[in-house]
VEXLODREN-871008 format. One record per residue (C-alpha): residue number from 1; chain; residue in one letter; y, x, z. Coordinates in Angstrom, 2 decimals. Each point is the difference from the previous one (the first is absolute). Example, Ala and Ser with C-alpha at 12.3 -4.5 7.8 and 13.67 -1.06 7.14 Angstrom:
<pts>
PT  resi  chain  resn       c2       c1       c3
PT     1      A     A    -4.50    12.30     7.80
PT     2      A     S     3.44     1.37    -0.66
</pts>
This chain:
<pts>
PT  resi  chain  resn       c2       c1       c3
PT     1      A     M     0.00     0.00     0.00
PT     2      A     T     3.39     1.38    -0.99
PT     3      A     E     2.07    -2.94     1.17
PT     4      A     N     3.29     1.12     1.60
PT     5      A     L     0.17    -2.27     3.03
PT     6      A     N     3.29    -0.86     1.65
PT     7      A     Q     0.44    -1.59     3.40
PT     8      A     R    -1.32    -3.52    -0.12
PT     9      A     Q    -0.63    -2.81     2.45
PT    10      A     T    -3.56    -1.24     0.35
PT    11      A     D    -0.77    -2.79     2.44
PT    12      A     G     3.02     0.94     2.08
PT    13      A     H    -0.92     3.69     0.21
PT    14      A     T     1.79     2.92    -1.66
PT    15      A     D    -2.18     1.88    -2.44
PT    16      A     Y     1.05     3.45    -1.21
PT    17      A     G    -1.35     1.56    -3.17
PT    18      A     L    -1.06     3.61    -0.26
PT    19      A     T     3.24     1.13    -1.64
PT    20      A     D     2.07    -1.70     2.71
PT    21      A     L    -1.63     1.79     2.92
PT    22      A     A     1.55     3.33    -0.90
PT    23      A     E     3.48    -1.56     0.10
PT    24      A     L    -0.35    -1.56     3.43
PT    25      A     S     1.32     1.68     3.14
PT    26      A     T    -2.21     0.68     3.00
PT    27      A     G     1.59    -2.92     1.83
PT    28      A     E    -0.60    -2.41    -2.89
PT    29      A     L    -3.63     1.03    -0.25
PT    30      A     E    -0.49    -0.48     3.74
PT    31      A     L     1.71    -3.39    -0.16
PT    32      A     S    -2.23    -1.04    -2.91
PT    33      A     D    -3.06     1.19     1.92
PT    34      A     R     1.03    -1.91     3.11
PT    35      A     A     0.64    -3.19    -2.00
PT    36      A     A    -3.42     0.28    -1.60
PT    37      A     L    -1.61    -0.02     3.45
PT    38      A     R     1.55    -3.19     1.36
PT    39      A     R    -2.25    -1.94     2.33
PT    40      A     V    -1.97    -2.93    -1.32
PT    41      A     S     0.55    -3.23     1.91
PT    42      A     G    -2.93    -0.87     2.23
PT    43      A     L    -1.23     3.58     0.44
PT    44      A     S     0.47     1.68     3.35
PT    45      A     T     1.63     3.37     0.59
PT    46      A     E    -1.62     2.03     2.75
PT    47      A     L     0.87     3.27     1.62
PT    48      A     T    -2.61     2.72    -0.27
PT    49      A     D    -2.32    -0.55     2.93
PT    50      A     V    -0.66     3.37     1.65
PT    51      A     T    -2.17    -1.55     2.69
PT    52      A     E    -2.79    -2.53     0.18
PT    53      A     V     2.12    -2.28     2.17
PT    54      A     E     1.88    -2.79    -1.79
PT    55      A     Y     3.61     0.80     0.80
PT    56      A     R     3.01    -1.77    -1.47
PT    57      A     Q    -1.17    -0.04    -3.59
PT    58      A     L     2.88    -1.54    -1.92
PT    59      A     R    -0.58    -2.87    -2.42
PT    60      A     L     3.48    -0.84    -1.22
PT    61      A     E    -0.29    -2.97    -2.31
PT    62      A     R     1.65    -3.30     0.98
PT    63      A     V     2.12     0.48     3.09
PT    64      A     V     2.16    -1.90     2.50
PT    65      A     L     2.78     1.89     1.83
PT    66      A     V     1.00    -0.48     3.61
PT    67      A     G     2.86     1.56     1.95
PT    68      A     V     1.51    -0.15     3.49
PT    69      A     W     3.79    -0.22     0.23
PT    70      A     T     0.93     1.78     3.23
PT    71      A     E     3.51     1.30    -0.75
PT    72      A     G     2.76    -0.12    -2.58
PT    73      A     S     1.01    -2.94    -2.16
PT    74      A     A    -2.15    -2.49    -1.87
PT    75      A     A     1.06     1.68    -3.27
PT    76      A     Q    -1.31     3.36     1.24
PT    77      A     S    -3.31    -1.58     0.99
PT    78      A     E    -0.36    -1.64    -3.40
PT    79      A     A     0.93     3.25    -1.77
PT    80      A     S    -2.67     1.85     1.96
PT    81      A     L    -2.64    -2.56    -1.06
PT    82      A     A     1.23     0.20    -3.61
PT    83      A     E    -0.47     3.78     0.13
PT    84      A     L    -3.52    -0.52     1.38
PT    85      A     A    -0.67    -2.25    -3.00
PT    86      A     R     1.11     2.80    -2.35
PT    87      A     L    -2.26     2.44     1.83
PT    88      A     A    -2.92    -2.40    -0.35
PT    89      A     E     0.66    -0.47    -3.72
PT    90      A     T     0.23     3.78    -0.45
PT    91      A     A    -3.43     0.26     1.64
PT    92      A     G    -1.38    -2.40    -2.61
PT    93      A     S    -0.16    -3.28     1.92
PT    94      A     E     1.32    -3.48    -0.75
PT    95      A     V     2.33    -1.40     2.67
PT    96      A     L    -0.58    -3.72     0.56
PT    97      A     D     2.15    -0.90     3.01
PT    98      A     G     1.66     1.36     3.13
PT    99      A     L     1.28    -1.06     3.39
PT   100      A     V     2.23     1.48     2.70
PT   101      A     Q    -0.09    -0.79     3.73
PT   102      A     R     2.99     0.47     2.29
PT   103      A     R    -1.08     1.74     3.21
PT   104      A     D     1.46     2.39     2.56
PT   105      A     R    -2.92     2.34    -0.68
PT   106      A     P    -3.33    -0.19    -1.86
PT   107      A     D    -2.81    -1.74     1.85
PT   108      A     P    -2.21     2.70     1.58
PT   109      A     A    -3.19    -1.89    -0.85
PT   110      A     T     0.51    -1.35    -3.52
PT   111      A     Y     3.41     1.39    -1.17
PT   112      A     I     1.16    -3.61    -0.48
PT   113      A     G    -0.46    -2.81     2.50
PT   114      A     S    -3.08    -2.23     0.10
PT   115      A     G     1.90    -2.88    -1.62
PT   116      A     K     1.03     2.16    -2.93
PT   117      A     V    -3.55     1.31    -0.31
PT   118      A     A    -1.20    -3.58    -0.56
PT   119      A     E     2.81    -0.59    -2.52
PT   120      A     L    -0.83     3.26    -1.75
PT   121      A     S    -3.68    -0.91    -0.14
PT   122      A     G     0.83    -3.25    -1.76
PT   123      A     M     2.32     1.82    -2.43
PT   124      A     V    -2.73     2.54    -0.82
PT   125      A     A    -2.57    -2.72    -0.61
PT   126      A     S     2.28    -2.14    -2.18
PT   127      A     A     1.22     2.95    -2.07
PT   128      A     G    -3.48     1.47    -0.47
PT   129      A     A     1.09     3.38     1.32
PT   130      A     D    -2.47     2.70     0.97
PT   131      A     T     2.37     2.40     1.79
PT   132      A     V     2.85    -0.27     2.50
PT   133      A     I     2.59     2.79     0.18
PT   134      A     C     2.13     0.33     3.15
PT   135      A     D     3.50     1.51    -0.18
PT   136      A     G    -0.55     2.49     2.81
PT   137      A     E    -2.63     2.36     1.42
PT   138      A     L    -2.76    -1.90     1.78
PT   139      A     S    -2.08     1.31     2.86
PT   140      A     P    -3.80     0.05    -0.44
PT   141      A     S    -0.35    -3.00     2.33
PT   142      A     Q     2.61    -2.00    -1.93
PT   143      A     L    -1.86     0.71    -3.23
PT   144      A     R    -3.31    -1.16     1.45
PT   145      A     Q     1.49    -3.13     1.58
PT   146      A     L     1.76    -1.09    -3.17
PT   147      A     E    -3.05     0.59    -2.19
PT   148      A     A    -2.20    -1.94     2.41
PT   149      A     K     2.37    -2.99    -0.11
PT   150      A     L     1.02     0.09    -3.68
PT   151      A     K    -3.42     0.94    -1.45
PT   152      A     V     1.64     2.23    -2.64
PT   153      A     K     0.89     3.66    -0.24
PT   154      A     V     3.16     0.94     1.94
PT   155      A     I     1.96     3.20    -0.62
PT   156      A     D     3.42     1.21     1.12
PT   157      A     R     3.00     1.60    -1.68
PT   158      A     T    -1.19     3.53     0.80
PT   159      A     A    -3.43    -0.50    -1.63
PT   160      A     L     1.71    -1.52    -3.04
PT   161      A     I     2.33     2.98    -0.46
PT   162      A     L    -2.92     2.40     0.46
PT   163      A     D    -1.91    -1.88    -2.71
PT   164      A     I     2.94     0.38    -2.42
PT   165      A     F     0.25     3.71     0.79
PT   166      A     A    -3.75     0.38    -0.65
PT   167      A     Q     0.43    -1.59    -3.45
PT   168      A     H     3.01     2.08    -1.04
PT   169      A     A    -0.89     3.47     1.31
PT   170      A     R    -0.61     2.37    -2.91
PT   171      A     S     0.01     3.60     1.20
PT   172      A     K    -2.65     1.58     2.21
PT   173      A     E     2.54     0.39     2.80
PT   174      A     G     1.18    -3.60    -0.31
PT   175      A     K    -3.55    -1.36     0.14
PT   176      A     A    -0.82     2.12     3.05
PT   177      A     Q     3.17    -1.15     1.78
PT   178      A     V    -0.77    -3.66    -0.67
PT   179      A     E    -3.62     0.34     1.13
PT   180      A     L     1.14     1.68     3.23
PT   181      A     A     2.47    -2.83     0.68
PT   182      A     Q    -2.69    -2.60    -0.69
PT   183      A     L    -2.52     1.58     2.34
PT   184      A     Q     2.58     0.35     2.77
PT   185      A     Y     0.80    -3.70    -0.38
PT   186      A     F    -3.61    -1.21    -0.22
PT   187      A     M    -1.36     2.19     2.80
PT   188      A     P     0.92    -2.36     2.88
PT   189      A     R    -0.96    -3.02    -2.12
PT   190      A     L    -3.64     0.90    -0.59
PT   191      A     R    -2.32    -2.78     0.93
PT   192      A     G    -3.74    -0.50    -0.07
PT   193      A     W    -2.14    -3.06    -0.60
PT   194      A     G    -3.34    -0.84     1.54
PT   195      A     E    -2.22     3.03     0.22
PT   196      A     A     2.82     2.30    -1.04
PT   197      A     L     0.98     0.01     3.67
PT   198      A     S    -3.49     0.86     1.26
PT   199      A     R    -0.55     3.46     1.43
PT   200      A     Q    -1.79     2.67    -1.95
PT   201      A     A    -2.44     1.83     2.24
PT   202      A     G    -0.10     3.77    -0.10
PT   203      A     G    -3.09     2.17    -0.50
PT   204      A     R    -3.24    -2.01    -0.19
PT   205      A     A     1.30    -2.82     2.18
PT   206      A     G    -0.41    -2.50    -2.81
PT   207      A     G    -3.67     0.81    -0.44
PT   208      A     A    -2.95    -1.46     1.87
PT   209      A     T    -1.03     3.43     1.29
PT   210      A     G     3.42     0.97     1.32
PT   211      A     G    -1.13     1.36     3.33
PT   212      A     V     1.81     0.47     3.28
PT   213      A     G     3.65     0.98    -0.22
PT   214      A     T     0.45    -0.90    -3.64
PT   215      A     R     0.80    -3.70     0.39
PT   216      A     G     3.55    -1.20     0.49
PT   217      A     P     3.22    -0.82    -1.74
PT   218      A     G     1.36     2.12    -2.82
PT   219      A     E     3.09    -0.48    -2.14
PT   220      A     T     0.95    -3.47    -1.19
PT   221      A     K     0.37    -0.50    -3.72
PT   222      A     L     3.72    -0.47     0.57
PT   223      A     E     0.24     3.32     1.84
PT   224      A     T    -1.79     1.75    -2.86
PT   225      A     D     2.40    -1.44    -2.54
PT   226      A     R     3.02     0.98     2.07
PT   227      A     R    -1.32     3.54     0.28
PT   228      A     R    -0.50     0.20    -3.76
PT   229      A     I     3.53    -1.27    -0.64
PT   230      A     R     1.46     2.49     2.50
PT   231      A     T    -1.79     2.77    -1.88
PT   232      A     R     1.39    -1.26    -3.31
PT   233      A     I     3.54    -0.22     1.45
PT   234      A     S    -0.26     3.58     1.23
PT   235      A     K    -1.15     1.19    -3.44
PT   236      A     L     2.81    -1.90    -1.77
PT   237      A     R     2.63     1.50     2.29
PT   238      A     K    -1.22     3.50    -0.84
PT   239      A     E     0.03    -0.78    -3.74
PT   240      A     I     3.53    -1.45     0.17
PT   241      A     A     1.19     3.00     2.02
PT   242      A     A    -1.37     2.33    -2.70
PT   243      A     M     1.67    -2.03    -2.76
PT   244      A     S     3.29    -0.10     1.90
PT   245      A     T    -0.16     3.81     0.17
PT   246      A     V     0.03     0.08    -3.81
PT   247      A     R     2.98    -2.39    -0.02
PT   248      A     E     1.82     2.15     2.56
PT   249      A     T    -0.69     3.11    -2.10
PT   250      A     K     1.62    -1.62    -3.04
PT   251      A     R     2.89    -1.21     2.13
PT   252      A     G     0.34     3.48     1.52
PT   253      A     R     0.14     1.56    -3.46
PT   254      A     R     2.85    -2.33    -0.95
PT   255      A     T     1.76     0.81     3.28
PT   256      A     A    -0.42     3.74    -0.56
PT   257      A     N     1.61    -0.38    -3.40
PT   258      A     E     2.61    -2.18     1.69
PT   259      A     V    -0.42    -2.87    -2.46
PT   260      A     P     1.77    -2.98     1.61
PT   261      A     S    -2.27    -3.00     0.56
PT   262      A     V     0.83    -3.70    -0.08
PT   263      A     A    -2.42    -2.64     1.37
PT   264      A     I     0.06    -3.58    -1.26
PT   265      A     A    -0.84    -2.37     2.85
PT   266      A     G     0.35    -3.74     0.40
PT   267      A     Y    -1.62    -3.39     0.32
PT   268      A     T    -3.07    -0.71    -2.09
PT   269      A     N     0.83    -1.27    -3.51
PT   270      A     A     3.68     0.96     0.35
PT   271      A     G    -0.24     1.97    -3.27
PT   272      A     K    -0.55     3.55     1.26
PT   273      A     S    -2.34     1.01    -2.84
PT   274      A     S     2.34    -1.56    -2.58
PT   275      A     L     2.85     2.03     1.48
PT   276      A     L    -2.08     3.20    -0.21
PT   277      A     N    -0.71    -0.75    -3.66
PT   278      A     A     3.69    -0.73    -0.68
PT   279      A     L     1.10     3.29     1.57
PT   280      A     T    -2.75     2.27    -1.33
PT   281      A     G    -1.90    -1.80    -2.78
PT   282      A     A    -3.18     0.56     2.02
PT   283      A     G    -1.93    -2.95    -1.46
PT   284      A     V    -1.70    -0.88     3.32
PT   285      A     L    -1.64    -3.37     0.61
PT   286      A     V     2.47    -2.88     0.31
PT   287      A     E    -1.36    -3.42     0.96
PT   288      A     D     1.59    -3.12     1.49
PT   289      A     A    -2.37     0.00     2.96
PT   290      A     L     0.08     1.03     3.64
PT   291      A     F    -1.27     3.53     0.71
PT   292      A     A    -0.49     0.87    -3.68
PT   293      A     T     0.68     3.65     0.89
PT   294      A     L    -1.96     1.72     2.79
PT   295      A     D    -0.24     3.59    -1.22
PT   296      A     A     3.13     2.13     0.29
PT   297      A     T     1.30     1.17    -3.39
PT   298      A     T     2.38     2.99    -0.29
PT   299      A     R     2.01     0.78    -3.13
PT   300      A     R     2.71     2.56    -0.82
PT   301      A     T     3.35    -0.98    -1.44
PT   302      A     T     3.53     1.40    -0.21
PT   303      A     T     3.43    -1.03     1.18
PT   304      A     P     2.78    -0.66    -2.55
PT   305      A     D     1.26     3.56     0.66
PT   306      A     G    -3.44     1.49    -0.72
PT   307      A     R    -1.46     0.64     3.49
PT   308      A     T    -3.75    -0.61     0.43
PT   309      A     Y    -1.39    -2.24     2.74
PT   310      A     T    -3.18    -2.00     0.64
PT   311      A     L    -0.43    -3.76     0.42
PT   312      A     T    -2.98    -1.38     1.93
PT   313      A     D    -1.12    -3.64    -0.22
PT   314      A     T    -1.62    -1.04     3.31
PT   315      A     V    -2.06    -2.93     1.27
PT   316      A     G     1.94    -3.20     0.59
PT   317      A     F     0.65    -1.46     3.44
PT   318      A     V    -0.34    -3.59     1.20
PT   319      A     R     0.78    -1.96     3.14
PT   320      A     H    -2.63     0.61     2.68
PT   321      A     L    -1.55     2.89    -1.95
PT   322      A     P    -3.31     0.69     1.81
PT   323      A     H     0.20     3.01     2.31
PT   324      A     Q    -3.37     1.15    -1.35
PT   325      A     L     1.63     0.47    -3.40
PT   326      A     V     3.01     1.85     1.41
PT   327      A     D    -2.40     2.38     1.77
PT   328      A     A    -2.32     0.41    -3.00
PT   329      A     F     2.86     0.61    -2.46
PT   330      A     Q     1.71     2.63     2.16
PT   331      A     S    -0.19     2.73    -2.65
PT   332      A     T     1.46    -2.31    -2.65
PT   333      A     L     2.78    -1.23     2.28
PT   334      A     D     0.83     3.60     0.88
PT   335      A     E     1.36     0.26    -3.56
PT   336      A     V     2.80    -2.29     1.22
PT   337      A     A     0.71     1.94     3.18
PT   338      A     D     0.00     3.39    -1.77
PT   339      A     A     2.33    -1.05    -2.80
PT   340      A     D     3.65     1.03    -0.28
PT   341      A     L     1.03    -3.56    -0.88
PT   342      A     I    -1.59    -3.46     0.34
PT   343      A     L     0.69    -2.60    -2.67
PT   344      A     H    -0.54    -3.25     1.91
PT   345      A     V    -0.70    -2.58    -2.71
PT   346      A     V     0.79    -3.66     0.75
PT   347      A     D    -0.94    -2.98    -2.18
PT   348      A     G     3.36    -1.65    -0.75
PT   349      A     S    -1.71    -3.11    -1.36
PT   350      A     D    -1.93    -0.68     3.21
PT   351      A     P     1.22    -3.06     1.98
PT   352      A     N     0.17     2.08     3.22
PT   353      A     P     0.65     3.65    -0.92
PT   354      A     E     1.37     0.83     3.45
PT   355      A     W    -3.47    -0.65     1.46
PT   356      A     Q    -1.39     2.54    -2.46
PT   357      A     V     2.55     2.56     1.19
PT   358      A     E    -0.89    -0.67     3.64
PT   359      A     A    -3.76     0.30    -0.64
PT   360      A     V     0.36     3.27    -1.92
PT   361      A     R     2.27     1.57     2.60
PT   362      A     E    -2.46    -1.02     2.71
PT   363      A     V    -2.81     1.95    -1.70
PT   364      A     L     2.33     2.94    -0.70
PT   365      A     G     0.89    -0.05     3.70
PT   366      A     E    -3.70     0.23     0.88
PT   367      A     I    -0.33     3.05    -2.26
PT   368      A     A     3.03     1.65     1.62
PT   369      A     D    -1.31    -0.74     3.52
PT   370      A     R    -3.42     1.45    -0.84
PT   371      A     R     1.53     3.19    -1.40
PT   372      A     E     2.67     0.10     2.74
PT   373      A     E     2.72     0.83    -2.49
PT   374      A     K     2.76    -1.71    -1.93
PT   375      A     L    -0.66    -1.34    -3.48
PT   376      A     P     1.92     1.28    -3.05
PT   377      A     T     3.13    -1.64    -1.39
PT   378      A     E    -0.63    -3.53    -1.28
PT   379      A     L     1.56    -1.46    -3.16
PT   380      A     V    -0.62    -3.74    -0.39
PT   381      A     V    -0.72    -1.08    -3.59
PT   382      A     V     0.13    -3.74    -0.71
PT   383      A     N    -2.31    -0.55    -2.98
PT   384      A     K    -0.65    -3.00    -2.31
PT   385      A     I     3.68    -1.00    -0.15
PT   386      A     D    -0.71    -1.49    -3.44
PT   387      A     A    -2.13    -2.65     1.75
PT   388      A     A     2.38    -0.66     2.94
PT   389      A     N     2.95    -2.43     0.10
PT   390      A     E     3.56     1.20     0.58
PT   391      A     L     0.31    -1.69     3.41
PT   392      A     A    -3.08     1.83     1.32
PT   393      A     L     1.28     3.32    -1.38
PT   394      A     A     3.43    -0.53     1.62
PT   395      A     R    -1.73    -0.63     3.34
PT   396      A     L    -2.06     3.19    -0.42
PT   397      A     R     3.09     2.07    -0.82
PT   398      A     N     1.47    -1.15     3.29
PT   399      A     L    -3.28     0.49     1.88
PT   400      A     L    -0.82     3.44    -1.50
PT   401      A     P     3.26     1.92    -0.51
PT   402      A     G    -0.52     3.16    -2.01
PT   403      A     A    -3.11    -1.33    -1.78
PT   404      A     V    -0.52     0.54    -3.73
PT   405      A     F    -0.78    -3.13    -2.03
PT   406      A     V    -2.36     0.56    -2.94
PT   407      A     S    -2.49    -1.63    -2.32
PT   408      A     A    -2.92     2.30    -0.78
PT   409      A     H    -1.05    -2.53    -2.64
PT   410      A     T     3.24     0.01    -2.02
PT   411      A     G     1.36     3.41     1.04
PT   412      A     L     3.17    -1.48     1.49
PT   413      A     G     1.41     2.28     2.73
PT   414      A     I    -2.59     2.78    -0.54
PT   415      A     E     2.64     2.56    -1.06
PT   416      A     E     2.06    -0.76     3.11
PT   417      A     L    -3.15     0.51     2.07
PT   418      A     R    -0.62     3.38    -1.65
PT   419      A     E     3.53     1.08     0.94
PT   420      A     R    -0.42    -1.16     3.61
PT   421      A     V    -3.31     1.84     0.32
PT   422      A     A     1.56     3.15    -1.44
PT   423      A     G     2.74    -0.17     2.62
PT   424      A     L    -2.42    -0.46     2.92
PT   425      A     I    -2.78     2.51    -0.68
PT   426      A     P     0.54     3.60     1.25
PT   427      A     R     2.05     2.21    -2.28
PT   428      A     P    -0.43     3.77    -0.50
PT   429      A     D     2.14     1.74     2.61
PT   430      A     V    -0.19     3.76    -0.71
PT   431      A     E     2.78     1.22    -2.32
PT   432      A     V    -0.82     2.97    -2.20
PT   433      A     E     1.64     1.98    -2.81
PT   434      A     V    -2.55     1.89    -2.06
PT   435      A     L    -0.43     1.90    -3.24
PT   436      A     V    -3.42    -0.93    -1.36
PT   437      A     P    -1.42     2.14    -2.84
PT   438      A     Y    -0.94    -1.87    -3.14
PT   439      A     A    -3.59     1.10     0.58
PT   440      A     R    -0.04    -2.21     3.12
PT   441      A     G     1.04    -3.18    -1.74
PT   442      A     E    -2.49    -2.01     2.10
PT   443      A     L     2.21     0.57     3.06
PT   444      A     V     3.04    -1.37    -1.83
PT   445      A     A    -2.04    -3.05    -1.01
PT   446      A     R    -1.10    -0.50     3.60
PT   447      A     V     3.59     0.21     1.26
PT   448      A     H     0.93    -2.74    -2.48
PT   449      A     R    -3.03    -2.07     0.99
PT   450      A     E     0.13     0.31     3.79
PT   451      A     G     3.52     1.14     0.84
PT   452      A     E     3.59    -0.93    -0.69
PT   453      A     V     1.69     2.26    -2.58
PT   454      A     L     3.71     0.57     0.73
PT   455      A     T     0.83     2.43    -2.84
PT   456      A     E    -2.01     1.74    -2.72
PT   457      A     R     0.89     2.63    -2.56
PT   458      A     H    -1.94     2.34    -2.23
PT   459      A     T     0.61     3.76    -0.15
PT   460      A     E    -1.60     2.97    -1.73
PT   461      A     R    -2.15     0.71     3.08
PT   462      A     G    -1.09    -3.57     0.74
PT   463      A     T     1.05    -3.40     1.34
PT   464      A     V     2.58    -0.12     2.80
PT   465      A     L    -0.51    -3.03     2.21
PT   466      A     A     1.89    -1.40     2.96
PT   467      A     A    -2.17    -2.70     1.52
PT   468      A     K    -1.23    -1.76     3.11
PT   469      A     V    -3.76     0.36     0.44
PT   470      A     K    -2.72    -0.45     2.59
PT   471      A     P    -0.82     2.85     2.40
PT   472      A     D    -3.30     0.94    -1.71
PT   473      A     L     1.65     0.26    -3.42
PT   474      A     A     2.96     1.90     1.52
PT   475      A     G    -2.48     2.58     1.28
PT   476      A     M    -1.51     0.44    -3.47
PT   477      A     L     3.49     0.52    -1.46
PT   478      A     G     0.97     2.54     2.66
PT   479      A     D    -0.67     3.03    -2.21
PT   480      A     F     2.49    -1.28    -2.57
PT   481      A     A     2.96    -0.66     2.32
PT   482      A     V     3.45     1.12    -1.18
PT   483      A     N     3.37     0.55     1.74
PT   484      A     G    -1.73     0.56     3.32
PT   485      A     T    -1.15    -3.63     0.22
PT   486      A     S    -2.27    -0.40     3.00
PT   487      A     V    -3.22    -1.82    -0.60
</pts>
């Protein structure tokens, strides 16, 4: 077959011909691959079971949402449930209905009161749902009580986010981090059924000819499974530590060369990857979904005046981000703390962008507290202004003075952002005046690439430069100093 196939739509799916694949970016290929693996309605999605105990296997199909409104306004409570619905849809489930109960605090036994449990049970039965998702983290006893009363699978917000992370992790490090977070979450929620709780006798105690001293209790099945998971957690931590060493080596190399670094942080789906593409042309995956990006991506770019710096796209944040994920993604989040500048991206089209800002700064505060140091300078970038109304943008300008307003989709405001970044990242601070021989033209090129050239002229002996450069480059130019310039 020699048919030259173009992109075509077949049964709602995008089909790329052989000649098209070469023209697609890495992000487009990954997006196409992800779309081709959408879940089929009626099929369950289960976490990899590393034990023989049935523990919180997720079957996200047709779901009902339930939340407890303990503080804030009714609008905030509804917005939180709407976000939970988006999380559920991202995980591949169909949201059928939802309810919110006003309480001073969640019920310690069933999360919601007994009256609401009965109402919820009727809602589940009438809607034909097979899963209930609670907008909060449930204790093991609350999970068991609700499942016993509702007769369907019950999961909480934390398990839902972990499931999304498990779907979207691509790199070896990302997959290990997600698995570690899952195991830390599921560890206290292990449960056994029937004989799974019976004790396993040691030695020959189970045999008819056991003999004196060999009979007695051994480990329970549950204890065995917990021990196996603890072993797996320990192994994962060692693997992640080794991988983070590689990341730190790369980061250290950039630091040694004094390449300024900029970290892009923000709420999930605020447009961080789109902004990275707009600034660098990186071609990373862009998808209108929560937590589309889990693996940190670093790209080099230059300021309008020619200075090189790196941009790193990091994992998105969300309200009530599980602590297990914050712990597991320490090495990735360290990219934010070690940067010279943080671009805090806010979705300008979101109905409540100030809540996004608060949630992101809460997680950034946790990172700073853990490292016991201040975070780098923050520049707020309000994205998606092409999809926001003027009234909302005027409110944001008042709420976030000094922010840059851009549209990564249309390119509006991107040049202004480049200028602001150039003004905030560290500048070369060692002034030199050197005569560089023509045979060492690579040094002149490096001064132009990494430094700030003040004057330049060409003579018979070489190129005379007056420039501001970084300390390491100043040291390399020391042998060519003129007029007694100290380097």
